[in-house]
C-alpha positions in Angstrom: 0.0 0.0 0.0 1.3 3.4 -1.0 0.4 6.2 1.5 1.1 9.9 1.2 1.5 10.8 4.9 1.5 14.6 4.4 -1.1 16.4 2.2 -3.3 19.4 2.9 -6.9 19.5 2.0 -7.8 22.6 0.0 -10.9 21.8 -2.1 -10.8 25.2 -3.7 -7.5 24.2 -5.3 -8.1 20.5 -5.7 -11.7 19.3 -5.3 -11.9 16.0 -3.4 -13.1 14.0 -6.4 -10.2 15.4 -8.4 -7.8 14.5 -5.6 -9.0 10.9 -5.7 -8.6 10.8 -9.5 -5.0 12.1 -9.1 -4.4 9.4 -6.5 -5.6 6.7 -8.9 -3.5 8.1 -11.8 -0.3 8.1 -9.7 -0.8 4.8 -7.9 -1.4 6.3 -4.4 -3.8 4.2 -2.3 -4.3 6.5 0.7 -3.6 10.0 1.9 -3.3 11.2 5.5 -5.0 14.5 5.1 -4.5 17.6 7.2 -5.8 21.1 7.3 -3.9 23.8 5.6 -1.9 26.4 7.7 -2.2 28.9 4.8 -4.0 30.0 1.7 -2.8 29.3 -1.8 1.0 29.5 -2.5 2.1 30.5 -6.0 4.6 28.0 -7.4 8.0 29.6 -6.6 10.8 30.2 -9.1 13.0 27.0 -9.4 16.1 29.2 -9.1 14.8 30.9 -5.9 13.9 27.5 -4.3 17.2 26.0 -5.3 19.1 28.9 -3.8 17.1 28.6 -0.6 17.9 24.9 -0.2 21.6 25.5 -1.0 21.9 28.0 1.8 19.8 26.2 4.4 21.7 23.0 3.9 25.0 24.8 4.8 25.2 26.1 8.3 27.5 28.9 7.4 25.0 30.2 4.8 21.8 29.5 6.7 21.4 33.0 8.3 21.0 34.5 4.8 17.9 32.4 4.0 16.7 32.6 7.6 16.3 36.3 7.3 14.3 35.8 4.1 11.9 33.1 5.3 11.2 34.4 8.8 9.6 37.7 7.8 6.0 38.2 8.9 3.5 41.0 8.4 1.7 42.7 11.3 -1.2 40.3 10.6 1.0 37.3 11.0 1.2 36.4 7.3 4.5 35.2 5.7 6.2 38.0 3.7 8.3 36.4 0.9 10.4 38.3 -1.6 7.8 37.8 -4.3 4.5 37.4 -2.5 2.6 37.3 0.8 1.3 33.9 2.1 -1.9 34.2 4.1 -1.6 32.3 7.3 -4.8 30.5 8.5 -4.7 30.6 12.3 -7.6 28.3 13.0 -7.2 24.9 11.3 -10.2 23.5 9.6 -10.2 20.1 11.1 -14.0 19.5 10.5 -13.3 19.7 6.7 -10.6 17.1 6.9 -12.5 14.6 9.1 -15.6 15.0 6.9 -13.6 14.0 3.9 -12.2 11.0 5.7 -15.7 10.0 6.7 -16.9 10.2 3.1 -14.0 8.2 1.8 -12.7 6.1 4.6 -10.9 3.7 2.1 -8.8 6.6 0.7 -8.3 9.1 3.5 -6.8 9.2 7.0 -6.8 12.4 9.0 -4.4 14.4 11.1 -5.8 16.8 13.7 -4.0 20.1 13.3 -3.6 22.3 16.4 -2.3 25.8 16.9 -1.6 26.6 20.6 0.1 29.8 19.6 -3.1 31.8 19.0 -4.8 31.4 22.3 -6.5 28.3 21.1 -7.1 25.2 23.3 -5.0 22.7 21.4 -5.8 20.0 24.0 -9.5 20.4 23.6 -9.2 20.3 19.8 -7.3 17.0 19.9 -9.7 15.6 22.4 -12.5 16.4 20.0 -11.0 14.2 17.2 -8.7 11.7 18.9 -11.2 8.8 19.0 -12.3 9.3 15.4 -11.6 6.1 13.4 -9.6 8.0 10.8 -7.5 10.0 13.3 -3.7 9.4 12.8 -2.4 11.9 15.4 -1.6 15.6 15.6 -0.1 18.0 13.0 1.5 21.3 14.2 3.3 24.1 12.5 5.3 26.1 15.1 7.2 27.8 12.3 4.3 29.7 10.6 2.0 29.7 13.6 5.0 31.0 15.6 4.9 29.2 18.9 7.6 27.4 20.9 7.5 23.6 20.7 7.0 23.3 24.4 3.4 24.6 24.0 2.7 21.2 22.5 3.6 19.2 25.6 0.0 18.8 26.9 -1.1 17.5 23.6 2.0 15.4 23.3 1.2 13.7 26.6 -2.2 12.6 25.2 -0.4 11.3 22.1 1.9 9.2 24.1 -1.2 7.7 25.9 -2.8 6.9 22.5 0.5 5.7 21.0 -0.1 8.2 18.2 2.5 10.4 16.5 3.0 14.2 16.2 4.0 15.5 12.8 5.7 18.9 13.1 7.0 21.5 10.7 10.0 22.9 12.6 11.3 26.5 12.6 14.3 28.2 14.2 15.1 28.7 17.9 12.3 27.8 20.2 10.1 26.9 17.2 12.5 24.1 16.3 14.2 22.9 19.5 13.3 19.3 18.8 15.9 17.8 21.1 14.7 19.5 24.3 11.1 18.8 23.3 11.8 15.1 22.7 13.7 14.9 26.0 10.5 15.9 27.9 8.6 12.9 26.4 11.0 10.2 25.2 8.1 7.8 24.3 6.5 10.3 22.0 6.5 9.3 18.3 7.5 12.2 16.1 7.6 12.9 12.4 9.7 15.9 11.4 8.2 17.2 8.1 10.2 18.0 5.0 13.3 16.0 5.8 14.2 18.2 8.8 13.7 21.6 7.2 15.0 24.2 7.9 18.2 22.9 9.5 18.4 19.6 7.7 21.7 17.7 8.5 22.1 19.6 11.8 18.7 18.2 12.8 19.6 14.7 11.6 22.7 14.6 13.7 20.8 15.4 16.9 18.0 12.9 16.3 20.2 10.1 14.8 19.9 7.9 17.9 16.2 8.8 18.6 14.5 5.9 16.9 11.0 7.3 17.6 11.7 10.3 15.5 11.1 9.9 11.7 11.2 12.3 8.8 8.9 12.7 5.8 10.2 13.5 2.4 7.5 15.9 1.5 7.5 19.2 -0.4 9.3 19.7 -3.7 10.4 23.1 -2.5 12.2 21.8 0.5 13.3 18.3 -0.5 15.2 17.3 -3.7 16.8 14.0 -4.6 20.1 14.9 -3.0 18.4 15.6 0.3 16.4 12.4 0.1 19.5 10.3 -0.3 21.4 12.1 2.4 18.7 11.9 5.1 18.2 8.2 4.4 21.9 7.6 4.6 22.1 9.3 7.9 18.9 8.0 9.6 18.2 4.8 7.7 15.5 3.8 5.2 13.2 2.7 8.0 12.9 6.3 9.3 11.8 7.9 6.0 8.2 8.4 4.9 6.6 9.3 1.6 4.7 12.6 1.6 3.9 15.3 -1.0 2.8 18.4 0.9 0.2 18.8 -1.8 -1.4 20.9 -3.2 1.7 23.0 -2.7 4.7 22.3 -5.0 5.7 21.6 -8.5 2.9 21.7 -11.2 2.5 19.6 -14.3 1.4 22.1 -16.8 -2.4 22.5 -17.1 -2.9 19.5 -14.8 -1.8 21.6 -11.8 -0.1 20.0 -8.8 2.0 17.0 -9.8 1.1 14.5 -7.1 3.4 11.8 -8.5 6.6 13.8 -8.6 8.0 12.8 -5.2 6.9 9.2 -5.6 8.9 9.0 -8.9 11.9 10.6 -7.1 11.8 8.0 -4.4 11.6 5.3 -6.9 14.7 6.8 -8.7 16.8 7.5 -5.6 15.9 4.2 -4.0 15.9 1.5 -6.8 15.6 -1.4 -4.3 12.0 -2.5 -4.4 12.0 -3.4 -0.7 13.3 0.0 0.2 10.6 1.6 -2.0 7.9 -0.4 -0.2 9.2 0.8 3.2 9.3 4.4 2.3 6.1 4.5 0.3 3.9 3.0 2.9 5.2 0.3 5.2 7.1 2.6 7.5 4.1 4.8 8.1 1.7 2.0 8.7 4.1 0.5 11.2 4.4 3.8 13.0 0.8 4.9 13.5 -1.9 3.5 15.7 -5.4 3.8 14.3 -8.6 3.6 16.3 -10.3 0.2 15.8 
């Protein structure tokens, strides 16, 4: 079974029926859906994205990109050099779980929480934690701008449920994964986007933390070189297939190319057993679904 563990539900960009058709076309059996932390993102310039990855993957250059990608407007939106990305402070979990209820054979669901905006993250997870499609919790401390430690009450619930947290790290308190993991050693964690934004520096500090995995999602953040490097450092068994759709590379008039990262994985990891692990087995072995 091939499972995309990281995709945002934005029906205005990809209607649900179109999403299922894209899954069928690209040989994807299931998607673990999550709410979106933002509105539409224009496809960025390949040169700009390549430059960002180049600087972020090198500690001595990272401060240059950090200044660029950590600029926020007074309203809390992300100010990029070429556009402003609207940040959605309250995740639309009902939309996600409704889709999972309509198509339980195709969709799982993450509960996204945002404790950084005076929201009750614990109550939000409690609302959905026993839903049969619930995988665990998604959080975005980078764009929602809160320290990881604010997730500790929810993380304690996740440990009790043996469910994972998938997290998009930032810098400083937004990305202090080691201190956070030390508070709850039994917590299962998925770091999104191969450890963006600190990549190999993050891999080094989690190398011996077997309960921390990474997904390979987002064409903007993860290329073939990064895929190979993180798998070499952490092991094939700790890498997961994800797309970060509907954000990322487009395929002409067809829009978001849902199969691109899958094809990259098949190219970078030619061994069929390794492909099975990354494309689905690792994720299914990591999660605990409500029966």
